N, C-alpha and C positions, 0 to 999 in steps of 0.2 A: 913445554906444556903450559907454563904460566903465561907465556906470550899469546898462545892461542886462546886461553881462557879470557884474558883481558880484551883480545880482539872480539871474542864472542859477546862479552858484556857490552862493549862499545857498539857492536853491530845491532844487538837487540834493543839497546837504548835508542839508537838512531831510527830503527824501524818503528818502535812504539811512539816515541816523541814526535817523529815525523808525521805519523798518521793523525795524531792529535792536532798538530799545527795545520795540517791540510784540512781537517774537519772544521777547525776554527776559522780558517780562511774562506771556506765555501759558504759561510753564513750569508755573506753579502754578494756572492757570485751566482750566476745563473747555472742551470744544470749543464754538465760537461757535454760538449758535442764537438764535431769537427769543423764548425763554422769559424771563420777567421776571427771575428769579433770576440767570440767566446774564448778561443784559445789565447788571444791577446789579453783578455781580461784576467785569465788565470796567470799568465806569465808576468803581468804587471802587479799582481797581488803579492806583496812582500811576504806575508805570513804563509800563504800557500806555497810559494816558491821555495822558501827555506825548508818547510816540511817535506816537500817533494825531493829536494836535494839530500836532506838527511836520510830519507827512506832509501834512496838509491845508494848513497854512500854506505849505509848499514848493510845493504845486500852485498855490496862488494867486499866489505870487511868480513861478512859471514863466509863468503866463498874462500877468502884467504885463510880464515880460521879452520875451515874444513880441510884445506890442503895441508895443514900442519899437524892436526891432532885427530884421534879417532872420533867418529860420529857419536859413539856411546859416551863420550865426554862432552862434546860440543852441544848435543841436543838437550841434555838436562840443564846445562848452564844457561841455555837460551830462555829457559823458563823464568829466569830472573828479570826478564824484561818487564813483567808486571810490577815487580818491586821498584824498579827504576821509574816506571811510569807513575806509580803512586807517589813517590817522592817528588817527581817533577810537577804533578798535579797539585800537590800540597803547597809547594813554594811558588810556583809560577801562576797556576790557575786559582790559587787561594782556596782549594778544596780542603775540607776538614778530614783528617785521618783519625779513626778511632783506635782503640787499644789493639783490636784484632789485626788491623792493618799493620801496625808497627811490629806486632809479633810475627806476622807473615813475612815482612821485609827482613827481620832479623834472622828467621829460620832460613830464608832463601840465601841470605848472605853467608851464613855459617855453612850451609850446604855447598855453596860454590867453593869455599875454601877447602872443604872436605874432598870434593871432586878433584880439585887441583892437586891436593896433597896425595890422594890415592892414585890419581891417574898418572903421576910421574913415573910410577913403577909398572905401568901397564905394559904388557908384552906386545911385541910387534905383530901385525896381522899376517896371516899365512898368504900364500900365493892365491891370487884372485883369478877366477875363470870367467870368460865371457858368457858362459851359460848360466851364470848367476842372475843375469837380467831377466830372461824368460821365467826363471824359477821365482824371482820376486814378483813378477807380473802375475804369475799363476796364483801365488798365495794371496796377493791383494785382491785379485778378481774373485777368488772363492770367498774371502771375507765379505766383500761387497755384495756378492750374491746372497749370502746368508743374512746380512744386515738388511738388505732391501726386501728380501722375502719376509723377514720379520716385520719390517715397516708396512708392507702391503697388507699383511694379516691384521695388524692393529688399525690401519686405515679403514679396512672393510668392516671390522667390528665397530669402529666409531660411527661409520655411516649407518650400519644396521641399528645401532642404539640411538641414532640421531643426536650424537654428542657434538657440540659446537667447539668446545675448547680442546686444545692439544693435550694428548696424554703424555705423561712423563717419559714413557718408553720412546715416543717419537723424538723428544728432545734429546734423549741419550743417544739414539741412533745417529741423528744428524751431527751431534758433537763428536762421536766416535769416528764417523766417516771423515769429517774434516780433519781431525787430529791425526788419523792414520795417513792421510795424504800429505799433511805438513811434515810428518816424520819421514815419509818415503822421499819427499823432495830433498831433504838433507842427505839421506842415504845414497840416492842416485847421484847427487853432486859429488859426494866423496868417492863414489865408485869411478866416476870419470877421472879424477885425479890419480886414483890407484892404477887405472889402466895406463895412464901416461907414465907413471913411475916404473911400471913393470914392462915397458917396451911395446905396448900395443899401438895400433895406428892412432895418430893424433886426431883423426876425424871422430873418434869415439868421445872425446871430451866435449865438443859442442853438441853432440847428439845427447849425451847424458844431461848436459845443462838445459837443453831444450825440453827434455822429458821432465826435469826437475821443475822448470817454470810452469809447465802444463799441470803438474801435480799440485803446485801451490795455487794456481788459478782455479782448478776444480775444487780444491779444498775451501777456498774463499766462497765459492758458489754454494757449497753445502752448508757452510757456517752461516752465510747470509740467510739461507732458507730457514735454518733453525732459529736464528735470532728474530726473523720477521714475525713468526707465529708463536714461538715458544718463549720460555724464560731464559734470560741471558745467563743467569747463574748456572743453570744446568748445562746449557750448550757450551759455555766457555770453559767450565771445569772439565767436562768430558773431553773437549778438544785439547786442552793443555796437557792433561794426564796422558791421553792416548798418543799425543805427539812425542812426549818424552819416552814412553814405554816402547813405541814403535821404533824410534831412533836407536834405543839401547838394544832391543832384541834383534832388529834387523842388522845392526852393526856387528853383533856377535855371531849371529847365525849365517848371514849372507856374506859379510865382509871378513869374517875370520878374526874379529877383534876378541881379545881374551882379557879376563880379569887378572889383576896382579897376582903373582905367585906367592908373595909374602902374605900371611894371614892378616897382619895388622893393616897393611895397605889396602887389602881387599875389604876389610871391615870399614875402614875410613871412607872408601869409595861408595860402598853400599849405603852407609849412613848419610853421605852427602846427597845421593839420589833421593833417599827417603825424606830428608829435610827440605829439599827443593820442592818436591811434589807436595808435601804438607804445607809449605809456605805459599805455593801457588793456589792451593785449594782455599786456604784462609783468606788470601787477598781477593779471590773471586767472590767468596761467600761471606765476607766480613759484615756487610750491611744486614743481610738476613740473619746472621748469627747474633749480632748485637740486638736486633729487634726481638728475636726469640728469647734471649736471656732477659731482656727488659720486661717482656710480657709475662714470662714465667715468674719473675720476681714480684710483679704487681699482683699476679694471681695468688701467690703464696701469702703476700701481705694482706690481701683482701680476705683470704680464708682465715688467717689468724685473727683479724679484726672481727669477723662474723662469729668465730668460734668462742672468742673471749666473753662477750655479753651473754651468749647462750649458757656458757658454763656457770657464770655468776648467777644467772637467773635460776638455773636448776638447783644450785646450792642454796639459794634463798628459799626455794619451795621445800627442799628436803629438811632444812634445819628449822626446828620450831622456835618461835620467838619467846622471850621471857614472859610476856603477857599471857600467851596461850598456856604456858607451863603453870602459871599461877592459877589461871581459871580452871585448869584440869585438876590441880591439887585441891582447890576449894570444893569443887564438885565431888571429888572422891571423899573428902571429909564429911560433907553433908550426907552422902549416901550411907557412910558408916554410922553416923550418929542416928539417923532415922531408923536404920535396921536394929540398932541396939535398943531404942525405945520401944519398938514393936515387940521384941523378945521380953522386955520387962513387963 
């Protein structure tokens, strides 16, 4: 189990760091096309080439990890890629990490240890049927019909109200759709290895891998659409959480993976899932969260500063000064003496 978890961590590190290096290398490169000069320029760019090889190597390691462990363990651990990417960006790209980033990295790391400890006692999957593929396709199709119907309703309302900015619902839908496809990609890859172990035809393995690559490609398409017009924090968070939940639920419902029978191991595994999801959410939204806390702190301090002078001013108005007290006493004595003279 620990071997598959280490492979998953190395795979997701290779994928994420590889994409960053590719993006850094394309700064001085022309747009990618099938022209010989363009392909040669990409191949001779050292930064882009290293990133591309790391991305491919990470994908191969992920396939190896899926062949060794349940997808309900592998998919949550893959969420630690954001934590590794944050550390890499801090030390290599000299990007500043705030307190929330470090908390997210710590939670993701502890969650990975919890998943590994609880997953060691996870029960073996039951026999898999080839009819699980159309069942999975049907469930995903129904989900996408519902999500796209919801999306069309909001787009129509946005056009009727002449709203130019994206609504948060649209960002959530694009994030959920991409995350579901990323999770299904891992599930279908695992399904191909299970077919091979249970004596099915070997041709099912490349078919499952081809479907898995297609799911990942369509998932990147939906994620790109969401990131192009929406906010990255909403789209990325929904995609990461949906990917983890899809991998866990589909692994248990479609692949027959089960939770550990021991209550302690089951609790450790569930806590590991929860910590990884929490860490991913904190890493994605750390900048927004820090800005919100700083603005709320400034608002509170400004309120206290404005309330203090008002309170002191009101107290000055209410409390009479000693001079006014003397004047009032002298006036009272004068009135009393004048009234006594009139009586006499």
